[in-house]
C-alpha positions as CSV (number, residue, x, y, z in Angstrom):
1,M,33.0,-68.6,0.6
2,S,32.6,-68.0,4.3
3,N,30.2,-65.3,3.5
4,L,27.8,-67.9,1.9
5,L,27.9,-70.0,5.1
6,L,26.3,-67.2,7.0
7,L,24.0,-65.7,4.2
8,I,22.3,-69.0,3.1
9,P,21.2,-70.0,6.5
10,L,20.1,-66.5,7.3
11,A,18.1,-66.3,4.0
12,L,16.4,-69.6,5.0
13,L,15.6,-68.4,8.3
14,L,14.1,-65.0,7.2
15,G,12.0,-67.0,4.5
16,L,10.7,-69.4,7.2
17,L,9.9,-66.4,9.5
18,G,7.9,-64.9,6.6
19,L,6.0,-68.1,6.1
20,A,5.3,-68.6,9.6
21,G,4.0,-65.1,9.8
22,F,1.7,-65.5,6.7
23,I,0.4,-68.8,8.2
24,W,-0.3,-67.2,11.6
25,C,-2.3,-64.5,9.8
26,L,-4.2,-67.1,7.8
27,N,-5.3,-68.9,11.1
28,R,-6.2,-65.5,12.8
29,D,-8.7,-64.9,10.1
30,Q,-7.0,-61.8,8.9
31,F,-8.0,-62.3,5.3
32,D,-11.6,-63.2,5.6
33,D,-13.3,-60.0,4.4
34,L,-11.0,-58.5,1.7
35,E,-13.9,-56.6,0.0
36,G,-15.5,-55.1,3.1
37,A,-13.0,-52.3,3.5
38,A,-13.2,-51.5,-0.2
39,H,-16.9,-51.1,0.0
40,R,-16.9,-49.2,3.3
41,I,-14.6,-46.5,2.0
42,L,-17.0,-45.8,-0.9
43,E,-20.1,-45.4,1.6
44,D,-20.8,-41.9,2.6
45,E,-21.3,-41.7,6.3
46,D,-22.9,-38.2,6.2
47,E,-26.0,-39.7,4.5
48,D,-26.5,-42.2,7.4
49,E,-26.3,-39.5,10.0
50,D,-28.7,-37.3,8.1
51,E,-31.4,-40.0,7.9
52,D,-30.9,-40.7,11.7
53,E,-31.7,-37.1,12.6
54,A,-34.8,-36.7,10.4
């Protein structure tokens, strides 16, 4: 029983820290461009460099 008195507040604290971190990321615009990185990885950088040289 004494273990629950420690584990329940600890679990609530960790949950609140996770929620606070998520809200902090939302406020810092971390999730604005979700598709940009997916499109950039498919683009070939070598084609862009070849066009600049010509």
